[in-house]
N, C-alpha and C positions, 0 to 999 in steps of 0.2 A: 440670547445669552443674558441680557439685563433682566428680563422677566424671570428667567430661571434663578438668577442670583437674588431676586427679590422674593423668591419663595413660591412663585406660581408653578402649577403643574399642567395647566391648560389655558390657552388663550385663543380667542377668535381674532382673525384678521378682518376688520370691518373697514376696509378702504372705501373712499367716497365714490359711489356710482351715481354721478349727477349728470344732468343735461349739459352743463358746461364742460365737464370732462369728456363726454361723448362727442360734443361738437368740436372740441379741440383736436380730436383724432382725425377729423376730415371725412372725406367721402370714401370710406372703406366698408366692407361688409360687416354687419352687426356681429357675426360670430368672431370676427377678428378683434372687434372692440372689446368683447367680453373676455377674450383670451388675454389681451393687454391688461384689462382691469384685474384679472385674476393672477397676473404674473407675480405680484407681491406676495400673495398667499402661497403660491407654489415655491417661491424662493424661501419664504419663512419655513415652510414645511421641510425643505431639504436642510436648511440651517439647523433646525431643531433636532435633527438626527444625532447631533453631537451631545445633546442634553436629554434629560428625562423630562421632556415637556411635549405636550400634545398641541398641535396647531390645527384649528378648525376653520372652515370656510364660512364667511358671512359677508354682509355688505351694509353700508350706510347709504341709503337711497335718498336722493333729493330730486324732486320733480320740477319741471320747468317753471321758472318765475315764482316759486313758492319758497318761503324761508325755512320750512321745517325739514328735519332729517329723521329718517326712520331706519332703525336697525332691523335687519331681516335675517332670521336663523332658519336653517333647514334647507337652504338653497343648494342647487347644483349648477354646473356649467350648462347642462341640458335645460334646466328651468330658465336660466337667463337667456339662452339662445332662442328659446321659444317665444320671447316677447320683445321684439326689436323696438316696440313703441313704449317700453317700460317707463322711461323717464318723462314721457308725455302724458301718462295716465292720470296722475293725481292720486291722492291717497285713497279716496273712496273706491275708485275703480280697481286700483292695485290690491286693496284689501280683499276684494271679492275673489280676485285671481289667487292671492296668497292662501285664502281659506280652502280653495279647491286642491291645492298642492300641499296642505299641511305645513305651510311656511308661517313661522311665528313672527309677528310684527310688533316691535317695541318702538314707541316714539322716543327719540333721543332728546335729552334736555328740553322738555316741552315748553318751558317758560324762560329760556335763556335770554339774557340781556334785554328783555322786554320786546324783542323782535319776533320770537317764535310764539306760536299759539297752540294750545292743546287741541287735539282732534280725537277725543275719547271714543267717538262712535265708530272709528275705523282702525282701531289698533287693539292688540291683545293686552298691552300694558304700557307703562311709562318707565323710563329711566329716571328714577326719583333722586339719584345722587350721581353727579358728574363733577369731579373736583378740578376740572381744567382751570389752572390758575389765571388764565387770560380772559376768563368769562365769568359772569354771574349766572349760575344755573338755576337760582331760585328754588332750591331743593324743597323747602317746606311747602311752597305753593304747589309744586308738582306732586308731592306726597299727599297733600290734602285733596287734590283733584283725583288722584288715583283711588283714594278711599271713597270719595263721593260717587265715582262711577264703577266701583268694585273691579278695578283693573289690577293685573299683576304688576309687581314692582321689581325693578332690577337696579343695578349700579354698574357703571362702566368707567374705566380710567381715561378714555379719550386720549390715548397716548400718541401725541404728535411729536413730542420732543422727549429726550432722555429724562428730563426732570419730571415728566408726567408719570413715569412708570412706578407702579406699586402704591399709588395713592388711594385706590379703592378696588373693589372686586367683590366676589361672593365666596363664601366658605361652605363647603359641602362635606358630608361624612364619607362619601365615596368619590373616586376620581371621575371627572367628566371626560368620556372618551368619544362622544359624538354630540351633534346638535340635539338629537333626541334625548340624550341624557340631560343636557342643559335645560331643555324645554320642560322635561318632566320634573326636575328639581324646582323650577320656577312655578309651575302649575301646582305642585304639591306643597309648596311653601317649605320644602326641606333644605333650607339654606339660610345663611346669615349674611347680611351686608357688612363688610368691614370698611372702616374709614380711617384715613390717616389721623394720627394724634395731633 
């Protein structure tokens, strides 16, 4: 509802699929863990039926004992179920798997707080703007790195709290109805990043 009121017509649910989250679920089958992980997406999709807003599936993946986060677009439940060791892979191995399945990988806030580090060799692009008010995302540094390595650029709101909603996103001339639509806009450069004033 809040995204709709802020003027959005499409959002991705990019909940955290991390090794710590998976460990916290205990010794249950992997397909049950992915079902729990996707429950937020399914609930949001049902809630969005009241509004003219499209909710799409994605994930923010974190690998074991690594500080970086990666936004992955074009995933399905079947894709997640096929890789029970996903959070153990590391970005280099995961990126090879992603390429086989046409999954688009964007490194989230690659220079955040001085703790994250860019991995341009194993992603399609960088989230060059992330206005989470509780972090320093080092936008200029990320944008320069994306230019240097000729990577695609995106922006994300990183909405963890209500005050995070509507701070950034992308503008397109046509509505995004699928992950494929989104990926095509990013690859074609047919979008603009908007930032809060």
